[in-house]
N, C-alpha and C positions, 0 to 999 in steps of 0.2 A: 715076309711080314713087315720088315723095315720099310719096304716100298709103300705098302698100304698106309702105314703111319705117316710117312712123309707126305702122302697125298692129302691127308686130313690137315696137316700143318699148312700146306699150300692153300687149301680151301679156306682155312681160317684167315690167312694173310690176305688172300684175294678179296674175301668178303669185307674184311676190316678196312681195306683201302678204298672201297666203294661206298660202304655204309658206315660212316665214321661215328664214333662215340657209343657203339653198341657192342663192345667186345665181349661182355659177359653173356649177352643174349646170343651172340653168334656161337660162342663156345657151347652153350647148352643146346642150341639148335642142332649143332653137329653131333652131339651126344645122342640126341633123339633120333637123328637120321641113321646113325650107326646102329642104334638099338631097334630100329624099325617101328618106333612109336610115334603116334600122331600128336600134334601140338596145337595149343591155343595161344595165339599172340594177342594180348590185350593191351591196348594203348590208345591214346588220343590220336586223331587224324594227323598225318604229316610227319610221323616219326620213322618212316621207312620200312614199315612192315611188309607191304607188297613188294617193294623193290628188293628187299632182302631175299625173299623166296624166289623171285624171278631170276635174280643173278645166280643164286645157288643152283637152280635148275640148269642154267646155261653152263655153269662151271663143270657139272657132272654129265653133260650131254643127255639130260633126261627130258622126256616129253612133259610139257607143262600146260595146264589149263586152269583158267580162273572162272569162278562162278560168282556173280554179284547177287547175293541173296537178298530178296525183298519179300514183302508179305504176299505177293501174287505168284511167287515161284512155286511150281508143283513138283512132286517127286519125279514125274516123268521128264521134267526139264533137266534133272540131274542124271537119272539112270538111263533114260531113252525110252523108246516106244516102237511098236510095230505099226507101220503105215501101209495102207492098202494101195497098191499100184494098179491104176485102172487099165493100163496097157497090157501088163503081164497077168493081171487078175490074181496076184499073189501078194502076201504081206512081206514087206521088207523091214528088217530091223535097222532102225536108226539109233546108233549108240550115243549116249549122252556124254558129257564131259568127265564123268567118273571113270571112264575108260582111258586112263592116262597113267603116267608114272608119279607125277606130283600134282595134286589138286589143291588149289588155293580157294577155300570157301570164305569169301569176303563177307563180313558182318553176319555171322552165323546166327546171332541172336535177334536178327530182324526178320527171320522167316518162321512160319508157324511150325508147331511140333510135328505135324504130319510130314513136312518136308525135311525137318531135321532128322527124323527117324529113318529117312531113306538112306542115310549114311551109316546107320548102325551095323547092318549085316556086312557092308563093305569094309568097315573099319575093323571089325572083329574077325571076320572069316576070309577076307580078301576075295570075296565073290559077291555077286548080286543075283537076285531071282527076278526074272522078267517074264511075266505071263506064264509061270510054271516052269520056265527053263532057267537052270543055274549056269551063270556065265562067270568064268574066272577073270580076275583082274591082273594087272601087271605084277610081276614078282616084287617090284620095288614099291608098289602102291603106298603113297604117303600123303596124308591129309594135314594141311596147315590151315586152321581156321582163325579168322581175326574177329575181334569185337571191340566196340567202343565202350569204355566203362562209364561214360558220362551220360549216355542216352538211355532212358528208362521207358519213356512214353512210346508205345507202339513196338515194344520189343518182347521177345519170348525167351526168358532165361532157360538155358539148357537144363533138363532134368538130371538128377544124380546118376541115373543109369547110363546116360550118354556121356556125362562128364568123366565117369570112371573109365571110359574107353580112350580118353586122351592121356598120353603118357605125361606130358608136361603142360603146365599153364605158365607162360612166360609174360611178365609184365614189362612192357617196353616204355621206358620213361624218357624224358627229355635228355638229350646229350649234355655233357658238361660244357661250360662256356668255351674252353679251349678246343674241344672237339667240334662244337658248332661253328667256331671261327674257321677251322680247317675245312668244314663242309662248305662254307661261304667262299673260301678261296678256291675250292674245287669247282664251284659253280662259275666263279670269275674266270677260271682257266678253260671253261667250255664244257664241263660235265653237266648234262641235263638230267636231273633225277627223275623227271616225269617220263621221259622217253630216252633212256640210256641206249646207246648203240650196242645191243647185245651181240651182234655179229663180230664186233671187234674185241670181245672178251675172250681171252685165251682159255680154252677148256683145260681142266686139270686132270680129269679122270673120266671113266665111263661107268655106266650102270653095272656092267659085269664085275668090274673091280670093286665097286661099292658092295655088291652082294657077297663077294669073297671076303671082304673086310668084316662084314657082319658075322660070317661063320667063324672067322678067326677070333673075334671078340668074345663069342659065346663059349670058346674053349678055355677061357681064363678060369683058373682054379679058385675054389671058395672053401675055406676051412670051416669046420663044424662050429668053431667059436664065433665066426662071422655070421653064420646062419642063426645061431642062438641070439646074437646081438640084434640082428634084424628082426627076429621074431619078438624079442623083448620090446623093441621100438613100436612095432605094430600093435602089440597088446596094450601098450601105454596109451596109444591114441584111442583105443576102445574103452578105456577106463578113466580117461581124463575128465575131471568135473566140469570143465568148460565146453566139452564137446558132446553133441547129441549123436553124431555119426563119426565112427572111426574109419581107419583104413580097411579096405576089403581084402580078401585073399588075392584078387586080381592085382591090387596095388602092391601086395607083398612080392608077388612074382615079378611084376614090372620093376620094382625097386632093385631086386637082385640082378635082373637082366641088365638094367641101366648101370649098376655099379660095376659090372663086368666090362661094359663099354668104357666107363671112365678109367678103369685100371688099364685097359688095353691102350687107350690114348696116352696114358702116362708111361708107356713102355714097361708095364709090369704084367706078369702072367699070373698074378694072384690079387685078390681083393683085400683092401685094408679098410678099417672103420671110416677113414676120411672119404673114401669113395661113396659111402652111403650118406655121409653128412652133407657133402657139397651139393648133392642133388635133392636133398630132402624137401626143401621148401617148394621148388619147382614141381616136384612129383606129388606133393600132398596138399598144397594150398587149395586146389579145386575139388579134392576128394573128401576133406573133413568139413563137418558142419557144426558151427557154433550153436550153443543153446541160446534161446532168446534173451535170457537174463544176462548172459555174457556179452551179447551184442549191445544191450542197453548200457552195460558198464564200459563200453568202448574197447573191449578186448579184440585184438587183431589176431587173425589165424596164424600169421607168420610168427608172432610172439609165442603162441602156444607151441608151435613146432620147435622153435628154438629152445623153449624150456624143457620139452621132452628130450631133446638131444643132450641137454646138459645134465638131466637127471639120470639118464641110463648109464650104467657102468660100462666103460669101454674095455673090450678084451685086449690083452697084451699079446 
C-alpha cells in the first residue's frame, strides 16, 4: 500500500516539474484519476491543459488519444464504424479513438449535442454500443474534456445529464508570476511545451498498479457520522434558496468515493470531514444550477458551496 501511495507522490512531483504553477489542479486531477472519475478542464488557451494530460498518460504508460471536437465531428468519428471491404466482401470494424486508456476530448462544447451524447454510455458504463453490438472499453478508461470559458458563439453547452457524469470540473487559471517565470526559464533551457519529448519522460508506474491503487482506496472506512454529514450537505444543496438544482444521488455517491481517495492519498484508512470539504467545489460547481434571480444578483456558485460547508455542523 505504501508503494502505491509513493507512486502518486512521484506523479505529483513529475507533473509539477513540467507543468509549473498548477499544483492544485494537478492534485485534484490525480484524485479524480484514483477515483476513476472523468474531468472537465476549463481554462483559456495556453494554460497547459493538453500538455498536462499528455504527460500524465506517459508517466503511467497509458494509451492516450486526443479528439479535436468541432461542429462537423460525428458520433462515428469518436466511436468508430463498420466499413465494407470490397475484396473480402465483409464488414470490418474500424474502432474510433474512444477505445483507449485516456481520451482527451478537446473543446467539448464546440461539438453538437448528438456527438457529445456519444460519450454518455462510455463514461457511465465503460462500454459502447456499435450497430447493436456492445463493446467493452479499457479497464482504466478515463475522459478528460477541455473547454474555453470565453467562447460562446458557435458553442453547445453540455446538458445537466452529461455534466453530472463528470466527477470534477477544474478551472485552470493563469499561473502566479513566480511560476510563470519558472516556466519561461524552462523554455530558455530547452523545454518545448508544444512538442515535449515524451520518450525522455521517465515512467512512474503502469496501468495495472493504478488499478490496484483504485481498489485499495475504495477499502477506506467511512463512519456513520461522516455518511450523515455528507447526506446533510447534499440535502442543503437541494433546499438552498439560491439554487434551482441541487446535487443528485449520483453526485452523493461520487462525493463519498472521492473522499475515500483523498483520505487514502493522505495515508489514512478512514474519512474525515476535511476530505469532503477539500473536493466540494470541484465536485459540485458543474452540478448545481443557480436560480435566474441569483445570477442577476451576481451570486457565484463557488460562494454558495462555501456557505453550505460553513452552515453544516461538522461531526466530531
